C-alpha positions as CSV (number, residue, x, y, z in Angstrom):
1,M,10.1,29.4,-13.6
2,Q,14.6,29.6,-13.1
3,A,16.3,27.8,-15.2
4,L,18.1,23.9,-14.0
5,N,21.9,25.5,-14.0
6,H,22.8,23.4,-10.8
7,Q,23.4,19.8,-9.9
8,F,22.6,18.1,-6.5
9,I,25.8,16.7,-5.0
10,D,27.1,15.9,-2.0
11,N,23.9,17.8,-0.2
12,C,24.6,20.6,-2.1
13,W,23.7,22.7,-6.0
14,V,26.5,23.1,-7.5
15,N,27.3,24.8,-10.7
16,S,26.8,22.3,-13.9
17,H,30.0,21.3,-15.8
18,G,28.3,21.6,-18.4
19,T,27.9,24.7,-21.5
20,R,25.1,23.2,-23.2
21,H,21.3,23.7,-22.9
22,L,18.0,21.8,-22.5
23,P,15.0,23.3,-23.0
24,V,12.2,21.5,-20.5
25,M,9.0,21.9,-22.4
26,D,4.7,21.9,-21.5
27,P,3.3,19.8,-23.9
28,Y,0.2,20.6,-24.0
29,H,0.9,24.8,-24.4
30,E,4.1,23.4,-26.9
31,R,6.4,26.1,-25.0
32,Q,9.3,26.2,-23.1
33,L,9.3,26.3,-19.2
34,T,12.3,26.3,-18.5
35,E,15.4,24.7,-19.5
36,V,18.1,22.8,-17.9
37,T,22.2,23.3,-18.3
38,A,23.3,19.6,-19.3
39,G,25.5,17.9,-16.8
40,D,29.0,16.6,-18.0
41,A,31.9,13.9,-17.1
42,R,33.4,16.4,-14.6
43,D,29.8,16.5,-12.6
44,V,29.6,12.9,-12.4
45,E,32.8,12.4,-11.3
46,A,32.3,14.4,-8.5
47,A,28.8,12.9,-7.7
48,V,30.6,9.6,-7.7
49,E,33.2,10.4,-5.6
50,A,30.3,11.9,-2.6
51,A,28.4,8.5,-2.9
52,R,31.3,7.1,-2.8
53,R,32.7,8.9,0.4
54,A,28.9,8.4,2.2
55,L,28.9,4.5,1.2
56,P,30.7,3.4,4.8
57,E,28.5,5.5,7.1
58,W,25.0,5.2,5.2
59,Q,25.7,1.4,5.3
60,A,26.8,1.9,9.2
61,L,23.1,3.6,10.0
62,G,21.7,0.2,9.8
63,G,18.3,-1.0,8.0
64,E,16.1,1.0,10.6
65,R,17.4,4.5,10.8
66,R,17.8,4.4,7.1
67,G,14.1,3.0,7.0
68,T,13.3,6.5,9.4
69,Y,14.4,8.3,6.3
70,L,12.6,7.2,3.7
71,N,9.4,7.1,5.9
72,A,10.2,11.0,5.7
73,L,10.8,11.3,2.2
74,A,7.4,9.3,1.8
75,D,5.6,12.6,4.2
76,A,7.9,15.1,2.3
77,L,6.5,14.0,-0.9
78,T,2.8,13.4,1.0
79,A,3.1,17.4,2.1
80,R,4.1,18.9,-1.7
81,R,1.4,15.8,-3.3
82,E,-0.9,18.6,-4.8
83,A,1.8,20.8,-6.0
84,L,4.0,17.7,-7.1
85,M,0.5,16.9,-9.0
86,E,0.0,20.1,-11.3
87,L,3.9,19.7,-12.2
88,S,4.0,16.4,-13.1
89,A,1.0,16.9,-15.4
90,T,2.4,19.7,-16.5
91,N,5.9,18.9,-17.9
92,N,4.8,15.3,-18.6
93,G,1.2,16.1,-20.1
94,K,-0.5,13.4,-17.8
95,A,-4.7,14.1,-17.5
96,L,-4.1,15.5,-13.2
97,A,-5.6,12.8,-11.8
98,E,-2.8,9.9,-13.6
99,A,-0.6,12.0,-12.2
100,G,-2.1,11.7,-8.6
101,I,-2.0,7.7,-9.6
102,D,1.4,7.9,-10.0
103,L,2.6,9.8,-6.8
104,D,0.6,7.8,-4.2
105,D,2.0,4.9,-5.9
106,A,6.2,6.9,-5.3
107,I,5.2,7.4,-2.0
108,A,3.7,3.5,-1.2
109,C,7.1,2.6,-2.3
110,Y,9.1,4.4,0.3
111,R,7.1,3.1,2.5
112,Y,7.2,-0.1,1.8
113,Y,11.3,-0.2,1.5
114,A,11.0,1.6,4.9
115,R,9.9,-1.7,6.2
116,Q,12.1,-3.9,3.9
117,A,15.1,-2.1,5.5
118,G,14.1,-2.5,8.8
119,D,13.1,-6.3,8.4
120,L,16.8,-6.6,6.4
121,E,18.7,-5.0,9.7
122,A,16.9,-7.9,12.1
123,R,17.3,-10.9,9.6
124,Q,21.5,-9.7,9.1
125,G,24.0,-12.7,10.8
126,R,20.9,-14.9,11.0
127,R,22.3,-18.5,11.1
128,I,22.0,-21.1,8.3
129,T,20.5,-24.4,9.0
130,H,22.7,-27.4,7.0
131,D,23.5,-31.1,8.1
132,I,27.4,-30.4,8.6
133,E,28.4,-31.2,12.4
134,G,30.7,-29.0,14.3
135,V,29.9,-25.9,11.7
136,D,28.2,-23.0,12.0
137,A,27.5,-20.6,9.2
138,Y,26.1,-17.4,9.2
139,C,24.7,-15.2,6.2
140,Y,25.2,-11.4,5.3
141,E,23.8,-8.9,3.1
142,D,25.1,-6.2,2.4
143,P,25.2,-3.0,-0.7
144,A,25.9,-3.7,-3.4
145,G,27.7,-0.2,-3.5
146,V,27.5,3.1,-5.4
147,V,24.4,2.4,-7.4
148,G,23.8,4.3,-11.4
149,L,20.4,5.0,-11.8
150,I,18.5,6.5,-14.9
151,T,14.8,6.5,-15.3
152,P,12.2,7.6,-18.3
153,W,10.5,10.8,-18.5
154,N,6.8,8.4,-18.6
155,F,6.5,8.1,-15.1
156,P,8.4,10.8,-13.2
157,L,8.8,9.9,-9.1
158,V,7.4,6.9,-10.0
159,T,10.3,4.9,-11.6
160,S,12.6,7.0,-9.4
161,A,10.8,5.4,-6.4
162,W,11.5,1.5,-7.9
163,K,14.9,2.0,-7.8
164,I,15.9,4.9,-4.8
165,A,13.7,3.3,-2.2
166,P,15.8,0.0,-2.3
167,A,19.4,1.2,-3.3
168,L,18.7,2.9,0.1
169,A,16.5,0.7,2.2
170,A,20.2,-1.7,1.2
171,G,22.6,0.8,2.2
172,C,23.6,1.8,-1.3
173,T,24.3,5.2,-2.1
174,V,23.0,6.6,-5.2
175,V,23.7,8.9,-8.5
176,F,20.2,9.9,-9.9
177,K,19.7,11.3,-13.2
178,P,16.4,11.8,-14.0
179,S,15.0,12.4,-17.6
180,E,15.6,15.7,-18.9
181,I,12.5,15.8,-20.6
182,T,10.9,15.7,-17.0
183,P,13.1,16.5,-14.7
184,L,10.8,19.3,-12.7
185,P,9.2,16.7,-10.2
186,E,12.3,14.5,-9.9
187,Q,13.7,18.0,-8.5
188,A,12.0,17.6,-5.6
189,L,13.7,14.5,-4.2
190,A,16.9,16.7,-3.8
191,E,14.9,19.4,-2.4
192,I,13.7,16.8,0.1
193,A,17.1,15.7,1.3
194,L,18.4,19.0,2.0
195,E,15.1,19.6,4.6
196,L,15.6,15.5,5.5
197,E,19.1,16.6,6.2
198,M,20.7,13.4,5.0
199,P,24.2,12.7,4.7
200,P,26.0,14.3,2.3
201,G,26.2,12.0,-0.9
202,V,23.7,9.5,-0.1
203,L,21.7,10.8,-2.7
204,N,23.3,12.6,-5.4
205,L,21.2,13.8,-8.6
206,L,22.4,14.5,-11.9
207,H,20.6,16.9,-14.5
208,G,21.1,16.2,-18.2
209,D,21.2,14.1,-21.6
210,G,22.4,10.8,-22.2
211,E,25.7,11.9,-23.9
212,G,26.6,14.4,-21.2
213,I,25.6,12.3,-17.8
214,G,24.5,8.4,-19.1
215,K,27.3,7.5,-20.9
216,P,29.7,8.5,-18.6
217,L,27.9,7.4,-15.7
218,T,27.1,4.2,-16.6
219,H,31.4,3.3,-18.1
220,H,32.3,4.6,-14.2
221,S,35.1,2.5,-12.9
222,D,33.7,3.3,-9.5
223,I,30.1,3.0,-10.0
224,D,29.1,-1.2,-9.1
225,K,25.8,-1.1,-10.4
226,L,23.6,-0.2,-13.1
227,S,19.6,0.4,-13.0
228,F,18.1,1.5,-16.7
229,T,14.7,1.9,-17.3
230,G,13.9,2.8,-21.2
231,S,14.5,2.2,-24.8
232,N,15.8,-1.1,-25.5
233,A,18.2,0.2,-27.6
234,V,19.7,2.4,-25.2
235,G,19.4,-0.3,-22.4
236,E,21.8,-2.3,-24.5
237,R,24.3,0.2,-24.3
238,V,24.2,0.2,-20.7
239,M,24.6,-3.5,-21.0
240,Q,28.0,-3.1,-22.7
241,A,29.1,-0.4,-20.3
242,A,28.2,-2.8,-17.3
243,A,30.5,-5.4,-18.7
244,E,33.0,-3.1,-18.1
245,G,34.2,-4.8,-14.7
246,S,32.0,-7.1,-15.1
247,R,29.6,-4.6,-12.8
248,G,26.0,-5.5,-12.3
249,V,22.9,-4.1,-14.3
250,S,19.4,-4.4,-14.2
251,L,17.1,-3.5,-16.8
252,E,13.4,-2.5,-17.2
253,L,13.0,-2.3,-20.8
254,G,10.3,-2.3,-23.4
255,G,7.0,-4.2,-24.0
256,K,4.2,-5.1,-26.2
257,S,1.9,-6.7,-23.7
258,P,-1.0,-9.1,-24.5
259,I,-4.5,-8.7,-23.5
260,L,-6.5,-11.4,-23.6
261,V,-10.3,-11.6,-23.9
262,L,-11.8,-15.2,-23.4
263,A,-15.0,-16.4,-24.6
264,D,-16.8,-15.9,-21.4
265,A,-15.8,-12.7,-20.5
266,D,-18.0,-10.5,-19.4
267,I,-18.1,-7.5,-22.5
268,D,-18.7,-4.7,-20.5
269,Q,-16.2,-5.4,-18.1
270,A,-13.8,-6.2,-21.0
271,A,-14.3,-3.2,-22.6
272,D,-13.6,-0.9,-19.4
273,W,-10.3,-2.4,-18.5
274,V,-8.9,-3.3,-22.2
275,M,-9.2,0.6,-23.0
276,A,-7.2,0.9,-18.9
277,G,-4.9,-0.8,-20.1
278,I,-4.1,1.1,-23.6
279,Y,-4.8,4.8,-23.1
280,F,-3.6,5.4,-19.4
281,N,-1.2,7.6,-19.8
282,S,-2.3,8.4,-23.5
283,G,-0.1,5.0,-23.8
284,Q,2.8,5.8,-22.5
285,I,3.6,3.0,-20.9
286,C,5.5,0.0,-20.9
287,S,3.3,-2.5,-19.9
288,A,0.3,-1.1,-22.8
289,T,-1.6,-4.2,-23.5
290,S,-1.6,-2.6,-27.0
291,R,-2.0,-6.3,-28.0
292,L,-5.9,-7.3,-27.9
293,I,-6.5,-11.1,-28.6
294,V,-9.9,-11.8,-28.2
295,H,-12.1,-14.7,-28.7
296,E,-14.0,-15.0,-32.5
297,T,-17.4,-15.0,-31.2
298,L,-17.2,-11.3,-28.9
299,A,-14.9,-9.8,-31.3
300,E,-18.0,-7.8,-33.2
301,S,-19.5,-6.7,-29.6
302,L,-16.6,-5.7,-28.4
303,F,-15.3,-4.0,-31.1
304,E,-18.6,-1.9,-30.9
305,A,-18.5,-0.9,-27.4
306,L,-14.7,-0.2,-27.9
307,A,-15.5,2.2,-30.0
308,T,-18.3,4.1,-28.0
309,R,-15.8,4.4,-24.8
310,I,-13.2,5.8,-27.8
311,D,-15.6,8.1,-29.0
312,A,-16.3,9.8,-25.5
313,I,-12.3,10.1,-24.2
314,R,-11.7,13.9,-23.6
315,L,-8.7,15.8,-24.9
316,G,-7.2,18.5,-23.5
317,D,-5.5,20.2,-20.6
318,P,-3.9,18.1,-18.6
319,L,-4.7,20.5,-15.5
320,G,-8.6,20.4,-16.9
321,A,-10.9,18.8,-14.0
322,N,-12.9,17.2,-17.1
323,T,-10.1,15.8,-19.3
324,D,-9.4,12.2,-19.5
325,M,-6.4,12.3,-21.9
326,G,-3.4,14.8,-22.5
327,P,-0.5,15.1,-24.9
328,M,2.7,12.8,-26.4
329,T,5.1,14.0,-23.4
330,S,7.6,15.5,-26.0
331,Q,7.3,16.6,-30.0
332,H,9.4,13.6,-30.7
333,Q,7.4,11.3,-29.2
334,H,4.1,12.6,-30.7
335,E,6.2,12.2,-33.9
336,R,7.2,8.8,-33.6
337,V,3.6,8.0,-33.4
338,H,2.6,9.4,-35.9
339,A,4.8,7.4,-38.3
340,Y,3.2,4.3,-36.6
341,L,-0.2,5.4,-38.1
342,A,1.9,6.3,-41.4
343,I,2.7,2.8,-41.3
344,A,-0.6,1.6,-40.6
345,E,-1.7,3.5,-43.8
346,R,0.5,1.9,-45.8
347,E,-0.1,-1.7,-44.2
348,G,-3.4,-1.5,-45.0
349,L,-5.2,-1.7,-41.7
350,H,-8.6,-1.2,-41.0
351,A,-9.6,1.1,-38.4
352,V,-12.5,1.2,-35.9
353,R,-11.2,4.2,-35.2
354,D,-8.6,6.3,-36.7
355,A,-6.1,8.9,-35.0
356,R,-6.3,11.1,-37.9
357,H,-10.1,11.8,-38.7
358,R,-10.8,12.9,-35.2
359,Q,-10.7,16.8,-33.9
360,L,-7.9,17.5,-31.8
361,P,-7.7,20.6,-29.5
362,P,-5.3,23.5,-30.9
363,H,-2.6,22.9,-29.6
364,G,-0.5,20.2,-27.5
365,Y,0.7,17.1,-29.2
366,F,-2.3,14.9,-29.4
367,I,-2.6,11.6,-30.5
368,A,-6.3,10.7,-30.3
369,P,-6.6,7.2,-29.4
370,T,-7.0,4.9,-32.5
371,L,-8.2,1.2,-32.6
372,Y,-7.7,-1.5,-35.3
373,R,-9.1,-4.9,-36.0
374,D,-8.2,-8.2,-37.8
375,V,-4.3,-6.7,-37.5
376,P,-1.7,-9.8,-39.3
377,T,0.4,-10.5,-36.8
378,D,3.2,-10.2,-39.0
379,S,2.4,-6.1,-38.8
380,R,4.8,-3.7,-37.5
381,L,2.5,-2.5,-34.9
382,W,1.2,-5.8,-33.8
383,R,5.3,-6.6,-33.1
384,E,7.0,-3.0,-32.4
385,E,6.4,-1.1,-29.3
386,V,4.5,2.0,-30.6
387,F,4.1,4.0,-26.9
388,G,1.0,5.8,-27.7
389,P,-2.3,5.7,-27.8
390,I,-2.7,2.6,-30.6
391,L,-4.3,-0.3,-29.6
392,C,-4.4,-3.7,-32.5
393,A,-6.8,-6.6,-32.0
394,H,-6.7,-10.5,-33.6
395,K,-8.9,-13.0,-33.2
396,A,-8.9,-15.7,-31.1
397,T,-10.5,-19.3,-31.8
398,S,-9.4,-21.2,-28.0
399,D,-7.8,-20.6,-25.2
400,D,-4.5,-22.3,-26.6
401,D,-5.0,-20.3,-29.4
402,A,-4.7,-17.0,-27.4
403,I,-2.0,-18.1,-25.0
404,A,0.1,-19.0,-28.7
405,L,-0.2,-15.6,-30.1
406,A,-0.2,-14.2,-27.0
407,N,3.7,-15.5,-25.9
408,D,4.3,-14.6,-30.0
409,S,6.6,-11.9,-29.2
410,A,9.9,-11.2,-28.7
411,F,8.4,-9.1,-25.1
412,G,7.3,-10.9,-22.0
413,L,6.7,-7.6,-19.6
414,A,3.0,-8.3,-18.8
415,A,-0.4,-9.2,-20.2
416,T,-3.7,-9.3,-18.7
417,V,-6.5,-12.4,-19.2
418,I,-10.5,-11.6,-18.7
419,S,-12.2,-14.1,-18.2
420,G,-16.1,-14.8,-16.5
421,A,-14.4,-17.7,-14.3
422,P,-11.2,-16.4,-12.1
423,Q,-9.6,-19.9,-12.2
424,R,-9.7,-20.8,-16.4
425,A,-8.3,-16.6,-16.2
426,R,-6.0,-17.9,-13.8
427,R,-4.9,-20.9,-15.7
428,V,-4.0,-19.1,-18.8
429,G,-2.6,-16.8,-17.3
430,R,0.1,-19.3,-16.1
431,A,0.6,-20.3,-19.7
432,L,1.7,-16.4,-20.3
433,R,5.4,-16.2,-21.0
434,A,5.3,-12.5,-19.0
435,G,6.5,-10.9,-15.9
436,N,3.7,-9.5,-14.3
437,I,0.0,-10.8,-15.5
438,W,-3.3,-8.8,-14.7
439,Y,-6.3,-11.3,-14.6
440,N,-9.9,-9.8,-14.3
441,S,-8.5,-6.0,-13.4
442,E,-6.8,-2.9,-14.4
443,Q,-3.2,-2.9,-13.9
444,I,-2.8,-3.0,-10.2
445,I,1.1,-1.9,-8.6
446,I,1.2,-3.3,-5.5
447,P,5.2,-2.3,-3.5
448,E,4.9,-6.2,-2.7
449,T,5.3,-7.8,-6.1
450,S,7.4,-7.7,-7.9
451,W,8.2,-5.9,-11.9
452,G,9.7,-6.7,-15.1
453,G,9.7,-9.3,-17.6
454,F,11.1,-12.4,-20.1
455,G,12.7,-11.5,-23.1
456,H,13.6,-8.4,-24.8
457,S,11.6,-7.0,-21.8
458,G,15.0,-6.6,-19.8
459,I,16.9,-8.1,-16.9
460,G,16.3,-8.2,-13.2
461,R,12.9,-7.3,-11.1
462,E,12.1,-4.6,-9.4
463,L,9.8,-4.3,-6.2
464,G,9.1,-6.5,-3.5
465,P,12.1,-8.2,-2.1
466,W,13.1,-9.2,-5.2
467,G,14.0,-5.1,-6.0
468,L,15.7,-5.2,-2.8
469,A,17.9,-8.1,-3.2
470,D,18.7,-6.4,-7.2
471,Y,20.8,-3.9,-4.7
472,L,22.3,-6.6,-2.2
473,E,25.6,-8.9,-2.3
474,V,25.5,-12.1,-0.3
475,K,28.1,-13.0,2.0
476,H,28.9,-16.2,4.6
477,L,30.6,-16.5,7.0
478,I,31.2,-20.5,7.6
479,G,33.5,-22.1,10.1
480,P,33.7,-24.0,13.3
481,A,31.1,-24.3,16.1
482,D,31.0,-22.0,18.9
């Protein structure tokens, strides 16, 4: 596979100014696929200048025309669907079926914001109703400007769609840094921009790591807004950088999400939803419901049902038709999750299913699905984001006890409630401190609803009209009535 030694700036592939080379790995075969030439501050400078030049024309194009480009981008992703699924599975390590779900979510996001772009144009200059006689007021929504977007490695194309689509719909121009760990699927976005003959400078893509690209991008004085998805530690540094010049920032950070199984839940349905909430993408998902809070009367039956399902999970080649779970995306993540297994051993946690006791494929960064029961609430595995296929369970005595256990966390990204009575599930869900709460379902992602959380889970919202608003500045014209 050809090395990625070019940056996409101003609708051109240009040689990277950087001299460092970063390996791009296949986490199943544990082999290098290619390498990325890590960019530096000079690449960032060129991309920001291109985006700044492109901004007036892109804004003036109007929402409907920008929406046409977004729909065309969705069409192009659809045409490449099978190839991108395979590329994502190979570079990321996720099962092929999961890669297909990711891609479909990304396509739906571009189509949603294509519609939002048209709606934005239709409401520009709307007259504001008020009670002061002889005064007119009109509302306009302008793009935030040149935006810097930084995305993680666990969901290539999806997390980028959640940022790029609303930013372009709003009329912003973009400097985008995908993860250096999974850059291969994101390459398609630059190729599509060329194919669609998008105006030069509207979408710029820079390869590199946090030191070479991330740091100069977040500190660049001509970036009007920053949007970052990733770890809390890096998110705090992004926020500090955004403070320079009081620039806008949105952060989608960590999670330690609960899944509540109430006393009237159906055991088999509950077990299926618990499995989907923690083991999808090998647990490498910020909304993973890694804290299982189960009513004490159901606990033993649920643990038994989960153990049976965990034993049935097939680990293997992400491209294999029968694979349920692939490897961790990187050696670093594999080592990090292993460190938590060691912590669990030191803490004396009781494993219903233990990753260390399962036979693994002969190669690949695999962690087997794990379930610990009766985990103390002061355990590090109960309180910290592991980002792997490790589920911790704790019993509750009542709905109120379950709510208190769920809300006892610094994070507040997501939650799931399972009950035989939907009204009961919604009542409990309403009491939870989280941005996204599912009830009696898997983690359904709908472009029309928001994504983001409370507390340490971040600032701002993606998706829905809230995601578009994050890339807009509101202005009002007020004066004598005509």
